[in-house]
C-alpha positions in Angstrom: 21.3 -0.9 -13.6 23.5 1.4 -11.5 24.2 0.7 -7.9 22.2 3.8 -7.2 19.0 1.9 -7.6 19.9 -1.1 -5.5 17.4 -1.0 -2.6 16.3 2.5 -3.7 12.7 1.9 -2.6 11.9 0.5 0.9 8.5 -0.5 2.1 7.5 -1.1 5.7 4.1 -2.7 6.3 1.9 -5.6 7.2 2.6 -8.7 5.1 -0.5 -10.7 4.6 -1.5 -13.7 2.5 -4.6 -12.9 0.6 -7.4 -15.5 0.5 -9.4 -14.4 -2.5 -12.7 -15.6 -3.9 -15.7 -14.5 -5.9 -18.6 -14.5 -3.4 -22.3 -13.6 -3.4 -23.5 -10.4 -1.6 -25.1 -12.6 1.0 -21.7 -13.5 2.4 -20.7 -9.9 2.7 -24.0 -9.1 4.4 -23.6 -12.1 6.8 -20.4 -10.7 8.1 -21.4 -7.0 8.0 -18.8 -5.9 5.4 -19.2 -3.6 2.4 -17.6 -3.4 -1.0 -14.8 -1.0 -1.7 -13.7 -1.0 1.9 -11.0 -2.5 4.1 -11.3 -3.3 7.8 -9.5 -5.2 10.5 -11.1 -8.5 11.5 -13.0 -8.6 14.8 -14.1 -11.7 16.6 -17.3 -11.8 14.6 -15.3 -12.2 11.4 -13.1 -15.1 12.4 -15.4 -17.7 11.0 -15.2 -16.0 7.6 -11.8 -17.4 6.8 -12.6 -21.2 7.1 -16.0 -20.6 5.5 -14.3 -19.0 2.5 -11.9 -21.9 2.1 -14.5 -24.5 2.6 -17.3 -23.1 0.3 -15.6 -21.2 -2.4 -12.7 -21.8 -4.9 -10.1 -19.6 -3.3 -6.7 -18.3 -4.5 -3.8 -17.7 -2.2 -1.9 -14.5 -3.3 0.9 -12.6 -1.6 -0.7 -9.5 -0.2 -0.6 -6.6 2.3 -0.9 -3.1 0.8 2.7 -2.0 1.2 4.1 -5.3 0.0 1.8 -5.1 -3.1 3.2 -1.7 -3.9 6.8 -2.8 -3.5 6.3 -5.9 -5.6 4.7 -3.7 -8.4 7.5 -1.1 -8.2 10.1 -3.9 -8.5 8.3 -5.3 -11.5 8.1 -1.9 -13.1 11.8 -1.2 -12.6 12.7 -4.6 -13.7 16.1 -5.4 -12.1 16.3 -7.5 -9.0 17.1 -5.8 -5.7 15.8 -2.3 -6.7 13.3 -2.6 -3.8 13.3 -3.8 -0.2 10.6 -4.7 2.3 10.2 -5.2 6.0 7.2 -6.6 8.0 6.4 -9.4 10.5 5.4 -13.0 9.5 4.9 -16.3 11.4 7.3 -19.2 11.2 4.8 -21.2 9.1 3.8 -22.3 5.6 1.9 -19.1 4.8 5.1 -17.1 5.8 7.2 -19.3 3.5 4.7 -18.6 0.6 5.1 -14.8 1.2 8.9 -15.0 1.4 9.0 -17.1 -1.8 6.8 -14.7 -3.7 8.8 -11.7 -2.6 12.1 -13.3 -3.5 10.9 -14.5 -6.9 9.7 -11.0 -7.6 13.2 -9.7 -6.9 12.4 -7.8 -3.7 15.0 -8.0 -0.9 12.8 -8.9 2.1 13.9 -8.8 5.7 11.0 -10.2 7.6 10.8 -10.3 11.4 9.7 -13.9 12.1 7.5 -14.7 15.1 7.3 -18.4 15.9 4.5 -17.8 18.4 1.9 -16.2 16.0 0.7 -17.3 12.6 1.3 -15.3 9.4 -1.5 -12.7 8.8 -4.2 -13.3 6.3 -6.7 -11.1 4.4 -10.0 -12.3 3.2 -10.6 -10.7 -0.3 -14.3 -10.9 -1.1 -15.0 -10.1 -4.7 -18.4 -9.3 -6.1 -19.0 -7.9 -9.6 -15.3 -6.9 -9.9 -15.4 -4.8 -6.7 -13.7 -6.0 -3.5 -14.0 -6.0 0.3 -10.9 -6.7 2.5 -11.0 -8.2 6.0 -7.5 -8.4 7.5 -6.5 -10.6 10.3 -3.0 -9.2 11.1 -1.8 -11.9 13.4 2.0 -12.0 13.2 2.0 -8.7 11.2 0.7 -7.0 14.3 3.8 -8.0 16.3 6.4 -6.0 14.4 8.7 -4.4 17.0 11.1 -1.4 16.8 13.9 -3.8 17.7 13.7 -5.3 14.2 14.8 -2.0 12.6 17.9 -2.1 14.9 19.1 -5.4 13.4 22.2 -5.0 11.2 20.5 -6.1 7.9 17.6 -3.7 8.6 20.0 -0.8 9.3 21.8 -1.5 6.0 18.5 -1.6 4.1 17.3 1.7 5.6 20.7 3.3 5.0 20.7 2.3 1.3 17.1 3.4 0.7 16.2 6.7 -1.2 12.4 6.5 -1.0 10.5 5.0 1.9 6.9 4.0 1.7 4.3 2.7 4.2 0.6 2.3 3.8 -1.4 3.8 6.7 -2.3 0.2 7.9 1.1 0.0 9.6 0.0 2.8 12.0 -2.1 0.2 13.8 1.0 -1.8 14.5 4.2 0.2 15.3 4.1 4.0 15.0 7.4 4.1 16.9 9.1 2.1 14.1 7.6 4.3 11.4 8.5 7.5 13.1 12.1 6.3 13.6 12.4 5.6 9.8 10.5 8.9 8.9 13.0 10.9 11.0 15.9 9.1 9.3 14.4 10.2 5.9 14.0 13.8 7.0 17.6 14.0 8.4 19.1 12.4 5.3 17.0 14.3 2.7 15.3 11.1 1.6 11.7 10.9 0.3 9.1 9.6 2.8 5.8 8.6 1.5 2.5 7.3 3.0 -1.0 6.2 2.0 -4.1 7.0 4.0 -5.0 3.4 3.2 -8.6 3.1 4.4 -11.3 5.4 6.0 -11.0 3.6 9.4 -7.3 4.6 9.6 -8.3 8.3 9.3 -11.3 7.8 11.7 -9.7 5.8 14.4 -5.9 6.3 14.1 -5.9 10.0 13.4 -3.4 10.7 16.2 -0.9 8.3 14.8 -1.5 9.6 11.3 -0.9 13.2 12.5 2.3 12.2 14.2 3.8 10.9 10.9 2.2 13.5 8.5 4.9 16.2 9.0 7.5 13.8 7.6 5.6 13.0 4.4 6.8 14.2 1.0 4.1 12.3 -0.9 0.7 11.3 0.4 -1.5 8.9 -1.5 -5.2 8.1 -1.1 -8.4 7.1 -3.0 -11.5 9.2 -3.1 -13.2 7.6 -0.1 -10.1 7.9 2.1 -9.7 11.5 0.9 -13.4 12.2 1.8 -12.9 10.7 5.3 -9.8 12.8 5.8 -11.6 16.0 4.7 -14.4 15.2 7.2 -12.0 14.4 10.0 -10.0 17.6 9.5 -12.9 19.9 8.8 -11.6 20.6 5.3 -15.0 20.0 3.7 -16.1 17.6 1.0 -14.5 19.0 -2.1 -11.7 16.6 -2.9 -9.4 19.2 -4.6 -9.7 21.5 -1.5 -8.8 18.5 0.8 -5.8 17.8 -1.4 -4.6 21.4 -1.3 -5.0 21.7 2.5 -3.3 18.5 3.2 -0.4 19.5 0.8 -0.1 22.8 2.8 0.2 21.2 6.2 3.5 21.9 8.0 6.5 19.7 7.1 9.4 18.5 9.3 11.8 18.9 6.3 11.7 22.1 4.2 13.7 20.6 1.3 10.8 19.8 -0.9 7.1 20.7 -1.0 4.5 18.0 -0.1 2.7 16.3 -3.1 -0.7 14.9 -2.5 -2.1 12.3 -5.0 -5.7 11.3 -4.9 -6.9 8.5 -7.2 -10.6 8.2 -8.1 -10.9 4.8 -9.9 -11.8 5.6 -13.5 -12.1 9.3 -12.8 -9.2 11.7 -13.1 -6.3 11.4 -10.6 -5.8 14.6 -8.7 -2.3 15.9 -7.8 -1.9 18.9 -5.4 1.2 20.8 -4.5 2.3 24.3 -3.8 -1.2 25.7 -4.0 -2.0 24.1 -7.4 -4.2 21.2 -8.5 -3.5 19.2 -11.6 -5.9 16.5 -13.0 -4.7 13.5 -15.0 -7.3 11.6 -17.0 -7.5 7.8 -16.6 -7.8 5.8 -19.8 -11.1 4.0 -19.3 -11.1 0.2 -19.2 -14.1 -1.6 -20.9 -16.2 -3.1 -18.1 -15.9 -6.6 -19.6 -12.1 -6.5 -19.1 -12.3 -5.8 -15.4 -11.5 -8.9 -13.2 -11.2 -7.3 -9.8 -10.1 -4.0 -8.2 -8.1 -5.6 -5.4 -4.6 -4.0 -5.4 -5.5 -1.3 -7.9 -4.5 1.5 -5.5 -1.4 -0.4 -4.3 -0.4 -0.9 -7.9 -0.8 2.8 -8.7 1.6 3.6 -5.9 4.1 1.0 -7.0 4.0 2.3 -10.6 4.3 5.9 -9.4 7.3 5.2 -7.0 9.1 3.2 -9.7 9.3 6.3 -11.9 10.0 8.6 -9.0 13.1 6.4 -8.2 14.2 6.9 -11.8 14.0 10.7 -11.5 10.9 11.1 -13.7 8.5 14.1 -13.4 5.1 13.9 -11.7 3.2 13.5 -15.0 5.3 10.4 -15.9 5.0 9.0 -12.4 1.2 9.3 -12.6 1.2 7.7 -16.1 3.2 4.8 -14.7 0.7 4.5 -11.8 -2.2 4.4 -14.2 -0.5 1.7 -16.3 0.2 -0.5 -13.3 -3.4 -0.2 -12.0 -4.8 -1.0 -15.4 -2.7 -4.2 -15.6 -3.7 -5.3 -12.1 -7.4 -4.8 -12.4 -7.4 -7.1 -15.4 -6.0 -10.0 -13.3 -7.0 -11.7 -10.1 -5.4 -10.1 -7.0 -2.2 -8.0 -7.1 -0.5 -10.2 -9.8 1.2 -9.2 -13.0 2.7 -10.7 -16.1 6.4 -11.8 -16.0 7.5 -8.9 -18.3 6.5 -5.3 -17.8 5.7 -3.6 -21.1 5.5 0.0 -19.8 7.3 2.3 -22.2 
């Protein structure tokens, strides 16, 4: 691999250790959570984590939306060091697990380590192949702009060509993200974001609006797209929402914004320059579905891996679909040792 791809894709986000289990609907109802949604844990959810570990056979999987996407992109590209990642973890066992997973996957991680706060966790409640996420950010919530001023961070940011952050990071450090976004705009780099969850659109709209002018690519699923359309008064037609988002003002005029909305097994929508293109998804037989946790993250990872290699949008979408299809046939955001994408 050429030096050009070393550290080409940088992710900045909330690293979390997923605590994943198959659970009955009663547990979701007990804690007031719904399938196909992601929320931040409130006090009423804190008892969920020990209950999950005590009563169900759990799996511990390296998680956090942005970190998932970066790990998948790394797997799809295939040579160590093509990707990098920053986020905050605790100085504890869970943090060591995340660091080990990341390193083994070939990602260059530069974590901010907080000895005062434990590593963040995410309860992944799976029922009938669908998932509900309840994130306790803990250390991830302590990421500070000072971390991106460290010498290793500066070198990582300088080397990057594509920068990605899921919208969840807007709840943590908008200043850090804006600093990196401005660097991307000033240096003709590609800055990409994900709407991440309906609650980001509904409750962190101001932070999202501050970053949106810097975005070259915006990703979302259909429920996030619908929430964005409602919040902005764009209506409920998902193609219209995509077009209007794509047409919003940009801080950098070097490239048009591309909006990518996934819809599970329905066609993926891509909007740019006043045009919508739909890309069909190869349906997966229901019996092969294990769980949808990480499907959207995997799509972004696959997409960005081909974007870094200079592929066209159609090929980027094909790579995204491939990655999602692999991940939903496995537990959590995990993948085989060898990527067979051709």
